[in-house]
VEXFIVO-769279 format. One record per residue: y, x, z of N, C-alpha, C in turn. Coordinates in steps of 0.001 Angstrom, whole numbers, padded with zeros to 6 digits, always signed. Example, Ala and Ser with C-alpha at 12.3 -4.5 7.8 and 13.67 -1.06 7.14 Angstrom:
<nodes>
-005690+013190+007800-004500+012300+007800-003300+013200+007800;-002250+012850+007080-001060+013670+007140+000030+012900+007870;
</nodes>
This chain:
<nodes>
+009313+058853-030637+008127+058340-031274+007791+056986-030666;+007349+056100-031496+006954+054776-031021+005491+054759-030574;+004665+055681-031121+003237+055691-030837+002774+057058-030350;+001780+057050-029477+001151+058274-028975-000345+057995-028851;-001084+058979-028395-002519+058821-028163-002800+058926-026671;-003717+058086-026172-004095+058190-024773-005208+059222-024608;-005746+059352-023403-006772+060363-023114-008020+060210-023969;-008321+058980-024377-009526+058740-025178-009259+058807-026673;-007997+059091-027053-007657+059201-028468-007229+057890-029106;-007091+056831-028304-006647+055540-028812-005123+055531-028961;-004639+054845-029987-003199+054727-030225-002595+053795-029186;-001493+054236-028579-000766+053402-027629+000690+053315-028056;+001244+052128-027974+002634+051908-028333+003501+052072-027094;+004646+052704-027255+005574+052870-026141+006106+051508-025724;+006061+051227-024442+006560+049960-023953+006404+049855-022452;+006950+048797-021900+006820+048562-020467+005337+048442-020125;+004889+049154-019139+003495+049120-018750+002621+050152-019446;+003187+050912-020388+002423+051977-021044+002206+053124-020062;+001164+053939-020277+000983+055111-019415+002214+056017-019490;+002460+056788-018473+003646+057650-018459+003468+058915-019292;+002215+059253-019624+001962+060444-020437+000959+060123-021522;+001064+060860-022612+000139+060721-023726+000137+062020-024507;-000359+061946-025743-000395+063126-026610+000152+062758-027971;+000859+063689-028579+001429+063492-029903+000294+063345-030924;+000357+062315-031780-000695+062134-032776-000653+063185-033886;+000454+063894-034029+000584+064917-035063+000118+066286-034604;+000585+066709-033433+000321+068093-033002-000537+068185-031737;-000757+067067-031051-001582+067061-029854-000880+067492-028578;+000392+067838-028683+001151+068279-027502+001388+067099-026550;+001581+067395-025274+001871+066326-024311+003215+065653-024615;+003238+064336-024469+004476+063569-024613+004633+062706-023367;+005871+062365-023061+006158+061533-021892+006865+060260-022342;+006618+059183-021626+007243+057900-021929+008680+057925-021425;+009581+057550-022298+011004+057494-021933+011521+056079-022140;+012621+055780-021470+013241+054459-021540+014734+054644-021778;+015251+053897-022735+016680+053954-023047+017248+052544-022902;+018328+052425-022135+019025+051148-022003+019972+050983-023184;+019880+049841-023853+020705+049574-025028+021742+048494-024758;+022233+048430-023556+023250+047437-023221+022734+046024-023386;+023450+045223-024143+023083+043820-024329+021808+043641-025147;+021432+044662-025893+020220+044571-026722+018953+044816-025926;+019068+045213-024683+017889+045400-023846+017486+046852-023684;+016187+047083-023653+015628+048392-023364+014726+048826-024516;+014766+050113-024849+013877+050690-025852+013002+051723-025166;+011701+051662-025415+010757+052655-024904+010334+053554-026052;+010138+054837-025762+009703+055775-026786+009006+056956-026128;+008207+057676-026933+007531+058879-026460+008350+060077-026872;+008395+061076-026009+009156+062293-026294+008317+063505-025920;+008325+064514-026797+007650+065772-026472+008273+066349-025209;+007467+067023-024427+008017+067705-023265+008999+068769-023755;+010041+068986-022995+011101+069917-023391+010539+071256-023824;+010968+071694-024999+010629+073019-025490+009259+073154-026116;+008457+072091-026142+007117+072200-026713+007087+071711-028157;+006406+072455-029001+006156+072098-030398+007412+071632-031135;+008392+072493-031178+009652+072163-031833+009483+071929-033327;+008402+072424-033917+008170+072269-035354+007427+070983-035704;+007005+070212-034744+006197+069025-035008+006990+068012-035841;+006398+067530-036957+007103+066557-037793+007298+065209-037109;+006570+064940-036045+006686+063649-035354+007781+063642-034294;+008453+064749-034090+009463+064811-033025+010533+063744-033161;+010888+063386-034367+011954+062404-034570+011469+061242-035422;+010191+060899-035293+009604+059855-036115+009129+058703-035254;+009281+057492-035792+008769+056308-035108+007525+055780-035808;+007069+056454-036854+005954+055957-037654+004646+055953-036866;+003815+054970-037146+002495+054869-036532+001611+055955-037131;+000740+056582-036334-000121+057639-036851-000980+057162-038015;-001131+058001-039034-001967+057662-040182-003374+057338-039712;-003962+056290-040280-005314+055904-039910-005380+055004-038691;-004241+054729-038070-004247+053911-036865-004352+052428-037192;-004035+052063-038427-004186+050677-038850-004449+050660-040345;-004323+049511-040976-004679+049417-042380-003498+049559-043336;-002321+049945-042852-001190+050168-043751-001422+051437-044556;-000960+051467-045797-001039+052725-046546-000217+053806-045867;-000684+055034-045927+000032+056149-045301+001434+056246-045868;+002387+056442-044999+003775+056583-045414+004553+055287-045393;+003881+054136-045320+004591+052868-045247+005170+052703-043858;+006445+052325-043750+007056+052232-042418+006433+051128-041573;+006459+051350-040273+005965+050340-039336+006890+049139-039352;+006376+047966-039024+007191+046772-038987+008312+046939-037978;+009491+046445-038355+010624+046490-037449+011355+047819-037421;+010989+048747-038348+011708+050029-038361+012535+050137-039598;
</nodes>
């Protein structure tokens, strides 16, 4: 996931300097910040559900921004995806 919620419910984007923990905007389960090295392309940050939690959550494999987090129509992909 590219986006999660912080303790106050604000949307946070995965990236360098982001908090190490957040909550899934779909199911509310705890998520952790992960980092993937992409070789010459650099580094990708993303949120991941804690192992074994909420396996049915539709956001488990989604990079979409949570609905209502900005003014894009629901279902429209985030920029750069």
